[in-house]
DRENDO-1510 file (C-alpha; in Angstrom, 1 decimal, always signed):
<recs>
REC; n; res; u; v; w
REC; 1; UNK; +26.7; +11.8; +43.6 .
REC; 2; UNK; +24.4; +8.8; +43.3 .
REC; 3; UNK; +24.8; +6.4; +40.4 .
REC; 4; UNK; +21.7; +5.5; +38.5 .
REC; 5; UNK; +21.6; +1.9; +37.7 .
REC; 6; UNK; +19.4; +0.4; +35.0 .
REC; 7; UNK; +18.3; -3.1; +34.8 .
REC; 8; UNK; +17.7; -5.1; +31.6 .
REC; 9; UNK; +14.1; -5.2; +30.6 .
REC; 10; UNK; +12.3; -8.4; +31.5 .
REC; 11; UNK; +11.4; -10.7; +28.7 .
REC; 12; UNK; +7.9; -10.5; +27.4 .
REC; 13; UNK; +7.3; -14.2; +27.7 .
REC; 14; UNK; +8.8; -16.7; +30.2 .
REC; 15; UNK; +11.4; -19.3; +29.0 .
REC; 16; UNK; +8.8; -22.1; +29.6 .
REC; 17; UNK; +6.3; -20.4; +27.3 .
REC; 18; UNK; +8.9; -19.7; +24.7 .
REC; 19; UNK; +10.0; -23.3; +24.7 .
REC; 20; UNK; +6.4; -24.4; +24.3 .
REC; 21; UNK; +5.9; -22.0; +21.4 .
REC; 22; UNK; +9.0; -23.4; +19.7 .
REC; 23; UNK; +7.7; -27.0; +20.1 .
REC; 24; UNK; +4.3; -26.0; +18.7 .
REC; 25; UNK; +6.0; -24.2; +15.9 .
REC; 26; UNK; +7.9; -27.3; +14.9 .
REC; 27; UNK; +4.8; -29.5; +14.9 .
REC; 28; UNK; +2.9; -26.8; +13.1 .
REC; 29; UNK; +5.6; -26.6; +10.4 .
REC; 30; UNK; +5.5; -30.4; +9.9 .
REC; 31; UNK; +1.7; -30.4; +9.7 .
REC; 32; UNK; +1.8; -27.5; +7.2 .
REC; 33; UNK; +4.3; -29.3; +5.0 .
REC; 34; UNK; +2.1; -32.4; +4.8 .
REC; 35; UNK; -0.9; -30.3; +3.9 .
REC; 36; UNK; +0.9; -28.3; +1.2 .
REC; 37; UNK; +2.6; -31.3; -0.4 .
REC; 38; UNK; -0.8; -33.1; -0.6 .
REC; 39; UNK; -2.1; -30.7; -3.3 .
REC; 40; UNK; +0.9; -29.0; -5.0 .
REC; 41; UNK; -1.2; -27.4; -7.7 .
REC; 42; UNK; -3.3; -25.6; -5.1 .
REC; 43; UNK; -0.1; -24.4; -3.5 .
REC; 44; UNK; +1.1; -22.9; -6.8 .
REC; 45; UNK; -2.2; -21.3; -7.4 .
REC; 46; UNK; -2.3; -19.8; -3.9 .
REC; 47; UNK; +1.3; -18.6; -4.1 .
REC; 48; UNK; +0.6; -16.9; -7.4 .
REC; 49; UNK; -2.5; -15.1; -6.2 .
REC; 50; UNK; -0.6; -14.1; -3.0 .
REC; 51; UNK; +2.3; -12.7; -5.1 .
REC; 52; UNK; +0.0; -10.5; -7.1 .
REC; 53; UNK; -1.9; -9.2; -4.1 .
REC; 54; UNK; +1.5; -8.7; -2.3 .
REC; 55; UNK; +2.9; -6.6; -5.1 .
REC; 56; UNK; -0.2; -4.4; -5.1 .
REC; 57; UNK; -0.1; -4.0; -1.3 .
REC; 58; UNK; +3.5; -3.0; -1.6 .
REC; 59; UNK; +2.6; -0.3; -4.2 .
REC; 60; UNK; +0.0; +1.1; -1.9 .
REC; 61; UNK; +2.5; +1.1; +1.0 .
REC; 62; UNK; +5.0; +3.0; -1.1 .
REC; 63; UNK; +2.5; +5.9; -1.2 .
REC; 64; UNK; +2.6; +6.0; +2.6 .
REC; 65; UNK; +6.4; +5.7; +2.7 .
REC; 66; UNK; +6.8; +8.6; +0.2 .
REC; 67; UNK; +4.9; +11.1; +2.2 .
REC; 68; UNK; +6.2; +9.9; +5.6 .
REC; 69; UNK; +9.9; +10.1; +4.4 .
REC; 70; UNK; +9.4; +13.6; +3.1 .
REC; 71; UNK; +7.4; +15.2; +5.8 .
REC; 72; UNK; +7.2; +12.9; +8.8 .
REC; 73; UNK; +3.4; +12.8; +8.3 .
REC; 74; UNK; +1.5; +9.6; +8.3 .
REC; 75; UNK; -0.9; +10.2; +5.4 .
REC; 76; UNK; -4.1; +8.5; +6.6 .
REC; 77; UNK; -5.8; +9.8; +3.4 .
REC; 78; UNK; -3.7; +7.5; +1.1 .
REC; 79; UNK; -6.4; +4.9; +1.1 .
REC; 80; UNK; -9.1; +7.3; +0.0 .
REC; 81; UNK; -6.7; +8.8; -2.6 .
REC; 82; UNK; -6.7; +5.3; -4.3 .
REC; 83; UNK; -10.5; +5.4; -4.5 .
REC; 84; UNK; -10.7; +9.1; -5.5 .
REC; 85; UNK; -8.2; +8.8; -8.3 .
REC; 86; UNK; -9.9; +5.7; -9.7 .
REC; 87; UNK; -13.3; +7.4; -9.5 .
REC; 88; UNK; -11.9; +10.5; -11.3 .
REC; 89; UNK; -10.6; +8.3; -14.1 .
REC; 90; UNK; -13.9; +6.4; -14.6 .
REC; 91; UNK; -16.0; +9.5; -14.0 .
REC; 92; UNK; -14.0; +11.5; -16.6 .
REC; 93; UNK; -14.4; +8.7; -19.1 .
REC; 94; UNK; -18.2; +8.6; -18.6 .
REC; 95; UNK; -18.5; +12.4; -19.0 .
REC; 96; UNK; -16.5; +12.4; -22.2 .
REC; 97; UNK; -18.4; +9.5; -23.8 .
REC; 98; UNK; -21.9; +10.0; -22.5 .
REC; 99; UNK; -22.2; +13.8; -22.1 .
REC; 100; UNK; -19.7; +15.2; -24.6 .
REC; 101; UNK; -20.5; +12.5; -27.2 .
REC; 102; UNK; -16.9; +11.4; -27.8 .
REC; 103; UNK; -16.5; +7.8; -29.2 .
REC; 104; UNK; -15.6; +5.2; -26.6 .
REC; 105; UNK; -12.2; +3.7; -26.9 .
REC; 106; UNK; -8.5; +3.9; -26.1 .
REC; 107; UNK; -8.1; +7.6; -27.1 .
REC; 108; UNK; -10.8; +8.8; -24.7 .
REC; 109; UNK; -9.4; +6.5; -22.0 .
REC; 110; UNK; -6.0; +8.1; -22.3 .
REC; 111; UNK; -7.6; +11.5; -22.1 .
REC; 112; UNK; -9.3; +10.4; -18.9 .
REC; 113; UNK; -6.0; +9.2; -17.5 .
REC; 114; UNK; -4.5; +12.7; -18.2 .
REC; 115; UNK; -7.5; +14.3; -16.4 .
REC; 116; UNK; -7.0; +12.0; -13.4 .
REC; 117; UNK; -3.2; +12.7; -13.2 .
REC; 118; UNK; -3.9; +16.5; -13.5 .
REC; 119; UNK; -6.5; +16.2; -10.7 .
REC; 120; UNK; -4.0; +14.5; -8.4 .
REC; 121; UNK; -1.5; +17.3; -9.1 .
REC; 122; UNK; -4.1; +19.9; -8.2 .
REC; 123; UNK; -4.9; +17.9; -5.1 .
REC; 124; UNK; -1.2; +17.8; -4.1 .
REC; 125; UNK; -0.9; +21.5; -4.6 .
REC; 126; UNK; -4.0; +22.3; -2.5 .
REC; 127; UNK; -2.9; +20.0; +0.3 .
REC; 128; UNK; +0.5; +21.7; +0.4 .
REC; 129; UNK; -1.0; +25.2; +0.4 .
REC; 130; UNK; -4.1; +24.6; +2.7 .
REC; 131; UNK; -3.0; +21.7; +5.0 .
REC; 132; UNK; +0.8; +21.4; +5.2 .
REC; 133; UNK; +2.1; +24.9; +5.0 .
REC; 134; UNK; +0.0; +26.3; +7.9 .
REC; 135; UNK; +1.0; +23.3; +10.1 .
REC; 136; UNK; +4.7; +23.4; +9.7 .
REC; 137; UNK; +6.6; +22.4; +12.9 .
REC; 138; UNK; +3.3; +21.3; +14.6 .
REC; 139; UNK; +3.0; +18.1; +16.6 .
REC; 140; UNK; +2.8; +14.9; +14.6 .
REC; 141; UNK; -0.7; +14.2; +16.0 .
REC; 142; UNK; -2.0; +17.5; +14.6 .
REC; 143; UNK; -0.6; +16.6; +11.2 .
REC; 144; UNK; -2.1; +13.1; +11.4 .
REC; 145; UNK; -5.6; +14.5; +12.3 .
REC; 146; UNK; -5.3; +16.9; +9.3 .
REC; 147; UNK; -4.9; +13.9; +7.0 .
REC; 148; UNK; -7.9; +12.2; +8.7 .
REC; 149; UNK; -9.9; +15.4; +8.0 .
REC; 150; UNK; -8.7; +15.3; +4.4 .
REC; 151; UNK; -9.9; +11.7; +4.2 .
REC; 152; UNK; -13.5; +12.5; +5.2 .
REC; 153; UNK; -13.5; +15.5; +2.9 .
REC; 154; UNK; -12.5; +13.4; -0.1 .
REC; 155; UNK; -15.1; +10.8; +0.8 .
REC; 156; UNK; -17.9; +13.5; +0.9 .
REC; 157; UNK; -16.6; +15.3; -2.1 .
REC; 158; UNK; -16.2; +12.0; -4.1 .
REC; 159; UNK; -19.8; +10.9; -3.2 .
REC; 160; UNK; -21.1; +14.3; -4.2 .
REC; 161; UNK; -19.4; +14.4; -7.6 .
REC; 162; UNK; -19.4; +10.7; -8.6 .
REC; 163; UNK; -22.2; +9.2; -6.5 .
REC; 164; UNK; -22.0; +6.3; -4.1 .
REC; 165; UNK; -22.7; +3.5; -6.5 .
REC; 166; UNK; -19.9; +1.2; -7.6 .
REC; 167; UNK; -18.5; +1.8; -11.1 .
REC; 168; UNK; -16.9; -0.5; -13.6 .
REC; 169; UNK; -13.2; +0.1; -14.4 .
REC; 170; UNK; -12.5; +0.8; -18.1 .
REC; 171; UNK; -10.2; -2.2; -18.3 .
REC; 172; UNK; -10.3; -3.0; -22.0 .
REC; 173; UNK; -10.3; +0.7; -23.0 .
REC; 174; UNK; -7.0; +1.1; -21.1 .
REC; 175; UNK; -5.5; -1.8; -23.0 .
REC; 176; UNK; -5.3; -4.1; -20.0 .
REC; 177; UNK; -5.6; -7.8; -21.0 .
REC; 178; UNK; -8.6; -9.9; -20.0 .
REC; 179; UNK; -9.3; -13.7; -19.9 .
REC; 180; UNK; -7.1; -16.4; -18.4 .
REC; 181; UNK; -4.8; -19.3; -19.3 .
REC; 182; UNK; -4.7; -22.7; -17.6 .
REC; 183; UNK; -1.5; -24.7; -17.1 .
REC; 184; UNK; -1.0; -28.3; -16.2 .
REC; 185; UNK; +1.4; -28.1; -13.2 .
REC; 186; UNK; +2.3; -30.9; -10.7 .
REC; 187; UNK; -0.6; -33.1; -11.8 .
REC; 188; UNK; -3.2; -30.4; -11.5 .
REC; 189; UNK; -4.4; -27.3; -13.3 .
REC; 190; UNK; -3.4; -23.7; -12.4 .
REC; 191; UNK; -5.5; -20.8; -13.7 .
REC; 192; UNK; -3.6; -17.6; -14.4 .
REC; 193; UNK; -5.6; -14.4; -15.0 .
REC; 194; UNK; -4.0; -12.2; -17.7 .
REC; 195; UNK; -5.0; -9.1; -15.7 .
REC; 196; UNK; -3.1; -10.4; -12.7 .
REC; 197; UNK; +0.0; -10.8; -14.9 .
REC; 198; UNK; -0.3; -7.3; -16.2 .
REC; 199; UNK; -0.9; -6.0; -12.6 .
REC; 200; UNK; +2.1; -7.7; -11.3 .
REC; 201; UNK; +4.4; -6.5; -14.1 .
REC; 202; UNK; +3.1; -2.9; -14.0 .
REC; 203; UNK; +3.3; -2.7; -10.2 .
REC; 204; UNK; +6.8; -4.2; -10.2 .
REC; 205; UNK; +8.1; -1.7; -12.8 .
REC; 206; UNK; +6.6; +1.2; -10.9 .
REC; 207; UNK; +8.2; +0.0; -7.6 .
REC; 208; UNK; +11.5; -0.4; -9.3 .
REC; 209; UNK; +11.1; +3.1; -10.8 .
REC; 210; UNK; +10.3; +4.6; -7.5 .
REC; 211; UNK; +13.3; +2.9; -5.9 .
REC; 212; UNK; +15.5; +4.3; -8.6 .
REC; 213; UNK; +13.9; +7.7; -8.1 .
REC; 214; UNK; +14.7; +7.7; -4.4 .
REC; 215; UNK; +18.2; +6.6; -4.8 .
REC; 216; UNK; +19.7; +8.2; -7.8 .
REC; 217; UNK; +17.8; +11.3; -8.8 .
REC; 218; UNK; +18.4; +14.8; -7.6 .
REC; 219; UNK; +14.8; +15.1; -6.3 .
REC; 220; UNK; +15.2; +11.7; -4.6 .
REC; 221; UNK; +18.3; +12.9; -2.8 .
REC; 222; UNK; +16.6; +16.1; -1.8 .
REC; 223; UNK; +13.7; +14.1; -0.5 .
REC; 224; UNK; +16.0; +12.0; +1.7 .
REC; 225; UNK; +17.6; +15.1; +3.0 .
REC; 226; UNK; +14.2; +16.5; +4.0 .
REC; 227; UNK; +13.5; +13.2; +5.7 .
REC; 228; UNK; +16.7; +13.5; +7.8 .
REC; 229; UNK; +16.2; +17.1; +8.8 .
REC; 230; UNK; +13.9; +19.9; +7.7 .
REC; 231; UNK; +16.2; +22.6; +9.0 .
REC; 232; UNK; +19.3; +21.1; +7.4 .
REC; 233; UNK; +17.5; +20.8; +4.1 .
REC; 234; UNK; +16.4; +24.4; +4.2 .
REC; 235; UNK; +20.0; +25.5; +5.0 .
REC; 236; UNK; +21.3; +24.0; +1.7 .
REC; 237; UNK; +18.5; +25.6; -0.3 .
REC; 238; UNK; +16.0; +22.8; -0.6 .
REC; 239; UNK; +12.4; +24.1; -0.9 .
REC; 240; UNK; +10.2; +22.1; +1.5 .
REC; 241; UNK; +7.1; +23.4; -0.3 .
REC; 242; UNK; +8.2; +22.1; -3.7 .
REC; 243; UNK; +9.3; +18.8; -2.3 .
REC; 244; UNK; +5.9; +18.3; -0.6 .
REC; 245; UNK; +4.0; +19.0; -3.8 .
REC; 246; UNK; +6.2; +16.6; -5.7 .
REC; 247; UNK; +5.9; +13.9; -3.1 .
REC; 248; UNK; +2.1; +14.2; -2.7 .
REC; 249; UNK; +1.7; +14.2; -6.5 .
REC; 250; UNK; +3.9; +11.1; -6.8 .
REC; 251; UNK; +1.8; +9.4; -4.1 .
REC; 252; UNK; -1.3; +10.5; -6.0 .
REC; 253; UNK; +0.0; +8.8; -9.2 .
REC; 254; UNK; +0.8; +5.7; -7.2 .
REC; 255; UNK; -2.7; +5.8; -5.9 .
REC; 256; UNK; -4.1; +6.1; -9.4 .
REC; 257; UNK; -2.2; +3.1; -10.7 .
REC; 258; UNK; -3.2; +1.1; -7.6 .
REC; 259; UNK; -6.8; +2.1; -8.1 .
REC; 260; UNK; -6.8; +1.0; -11.7 .
REC; 261; UNK; -5.4; -2.4; -10.8 .
REC; 262; UNK; -7.7; -3.1; -7.8 .
REC; 263; UNK; -10.7; -1.6; -9.7 .
REC; 264; UNK; -10.1; -3.9; -12.6 .
REC; 265; UNK; -10.0; -6.9; -10.3 .
REC; 266; UNK; -13.3; -5.8; -8.7 .
REC; 267; UNK; -15.5; -2.6; -9.0 .
REC; 268; UNK; -14.4; +0.9; -8.3 .
REC; 269; UNK; -16.2; +1.8; -5.0 .
REC; 270; UNK; -15.4; +3.3; -1.6 .
REC; 271; UNK; -14.9; -0.3; -0.3 .
REC; 272; UNK; -11.5; -0.1; -2.0 .
REC; 273; UNK; -10.4; +2.1; +0.9 .
REC; 274; UNK; -10.5; -0.9; +3.3 .
REC; 275; UNK; -8.2; -2.8; +1.0 .
REC; 276; UNK; -5.8; +0.1; +0.7 .
REC; 277; UNK; -5.7; +0.4; +4.5 .
REC; 278; UNK; -4.2; -3.1; +4.6 .
REC; 279; UNK; -1.0; -1.3; +3.7 .
REC; 280; UNK; -0.8; -0.3; +7.4 .
REC; 281; UNK; +0.1; -3.9; +8.1 .
REC; 282; UNK; +2.7; -3.8; +5.4 .
REC; 283; UNK; +4.2; -0.7; +6.9 .
REC; 284; UNK; +4.3; -2.3; +10.4 .
REC; 285; UNK; +6.2; -5.3; +8.9 .
REC; 286; UNK; +8.6; -3.5; +6.7 .
REC; 287; UNK; +9.1; -0.1; +8.5 .
REC; 288; UNK; +7.5; +3.2; +7.9 .
REC; 289; UNK; +10.6; +4.7; +6.1 .
REC; 290; UNK; +11.9; +1.7; +4.1 .
REC; 291; UNK; +11.2; +1.1; +0.4 .
REC; 292; UNK; +12.6; -2.5; +0.5 .
REC; 293; UNK; +10.5; -3.0; +3.7 .
REC; 294; UNK; +7.3; -2.0; +1.8 .
REC; 295; UNK; +8.1; -4.6; -0.9 .
REC; 296; UNK; +9.0; -7.4; +1.5 .
REC; 297; UNK; +6.1; -6.6; +3.8 .
REC; 298; UNK; +3.7; -6.5; +0.9 .
REC; 299; UNK; +4.7; -10.0; -0.2 .
REC; 300; UNK; +4.5; -11.4; +3.3 .
REC; 301; UNK; +1.0; -10.0; +3.8 .
REC; 302; UNK; -0.2; -10.9; +0.3 .
REC; 303; UNK; +1.1; -14.5; +0.4 .
REC; 304; UNK; +0.2; -15.0; +4.1 .
REC; 305; UNK; -3.4; -14.0; +3.8 .
REC; 306; UNK; -4.0; -16.1; +0.6 .
REC; 307; UNK; -2.3; -19.1; +2.3 .
REC; 308; UNK; -4.5; -18.5; +5.4 .
REC; 309; UNK; -7.7; -18.2; +3.4 .
REC; 310; UNK; -6.9; -21.2; +1.2 .
REC; 311; UNK; -5.8; -23.7; +3.9 .
REC; 312; UNK; -7.2; -22.4; +7.2 .
REC; 313; UNK; -10.2; -20.5; +6.0 .
REC; 314; UNK; -12.6; -23.5; +6.2 .
REC; 315; UNK; -11.6; -24.1; +9.8 .
REC; 316; UNK; -12.7; -20.5; +10.7 .
REC; 317; UNK; -15.8; -20.5; +8.6 .
REC; 318; UNK; -14.1; -18.3; +5.8 .
REC; 319; UNK; -13.3; -14.6; +5.8 .
REC; 320; UNK; -9.8; -15.1; +7.3 .
REC; 321; UNK; -8.4; -13.0; +4.6 .
REC; 322; UNK; -10.1; -9.9; +6.0 .
REC; 323; UNK; -8.3; -10.0; +9.3 .
REC; 324; UNK; -5.2; -12.2; +9.1 .
REC; 325; UNK; -3.0; -9.3; +7.9 .
REC; 326; UNK; -3.7; -7.4; +11.1 .
REC; 327; UNK; -3.0; -10.4; +13.2 .
REC; 328; UNK; +0.4; -10.8; +11.5 .
REC; 329; UNK; +1.1; -7.1; +12.1 .
REC; 330; UNK; +0.2; -7.4; +15.8 .
REC; 331; UNK; +2.7; -10.2; +16.1 .
REC; 332; UNK; +5.4; -8.0; +14.7 .
REC; 333; UNK; +4.5; -5.2; +17.0 .
REC; 334; UNK; +5.0; -7.5; +20.0 .
REC; 335; UNK; +8.5; -8.7; +19.0 .
REC; 336; UNK; +9.9; -6.1; +16.5 .
REC; 337; UNK; +7.9; -2.9; +16.6 .
REC; 338; UNK; +10.2; -1.0; +14.3 .
REC; 339; UNK; +9.6; -3.5; +11.5 .
REC; 340; UNK; +12.0; -5.7; +9.5 .
REC; 341; UNK; +13.9; -2.8; +7.9 .
REC; 342; UNK; +13.1; +0.0; +10.4 .
REC; 343; UNK; +15.7; +1.5; +12.6 .
REC; 344; UNK; +15.4; +1.0; +16.4 .
REC; 345; UNK; +15.0; +4.4; +18.0 .
REC; 346; UNK; +17.0; +4.9; +21.1 .
REC; 347; UNK; +16.3; +8.1; +23.2 .
REC; 348; UNK; +18.9; +9.1; +25.8 .
REC; 349; UNK; +17.6; +11.0; +28.8 .
</recs>
């Protein structure tokens, strides 16, 4: 018999290059500290805006994590679900007030929220019946392409029903605060938007609720069992079909909350899908199956891109916020492809 020997993989970078990168990192850290301490109020403002963006990114990423944990399917349609749910909310409100003659206000806004939540439940049920059930035990790439097809269907259907023009989120009707408050901090002034405070609080509460749902509820335990093994879950009486409907509906509710918050910060349009897809970077950083990873990854991306835009944006002519998240994700793919909280997969042959 012949023994098969295996050699350790060669390092990606040579020791000389690694030493050079370490030296450059030290000098870069010193230069960064000097720049940050020069304008401490700008640092506080940037960190706050990055924190809010990071929490919202984490909320979007949780929608991906929910579906991936339950079915092993990467839901490429999560981004358009954010847009579609927000358009359903605003469109329902417009129909009730403009066509049905109901008086504008909080009551009609609550009815519109109920319509949007019901729509996301119907969408979850249809996805399970039409997309997931016929493709059980198929290759992952087939399931991924099914969600890509769902994405373009929702884009076309959304444009047909709601039109392609941006819509204004019903912020005040939903009871969300408007305006801002300025604080004197570290010799400067920091502007805090009331909507950002509400978005950070609501997103944090929802993230905590989802974490509790995963860990301590019966459905959460069933979901984790499905994530470990579909066959084992079926053997103990767990219904995959019911779990998939629940998970897709929960991801739809997460998408609705995210769409409300992002839509209130800007307009409700199909451009929000690009923002939602930044959650891919969050997943690469935190791991595709980790709830804590989604939170930490979201904060890293949110704060990182705001810091990059605020301090290094002028050097690149602006717009660094649109691509810095993907550069950070690329760096993680090179050195830790499973993410901060992901498990390293070892296959024995």
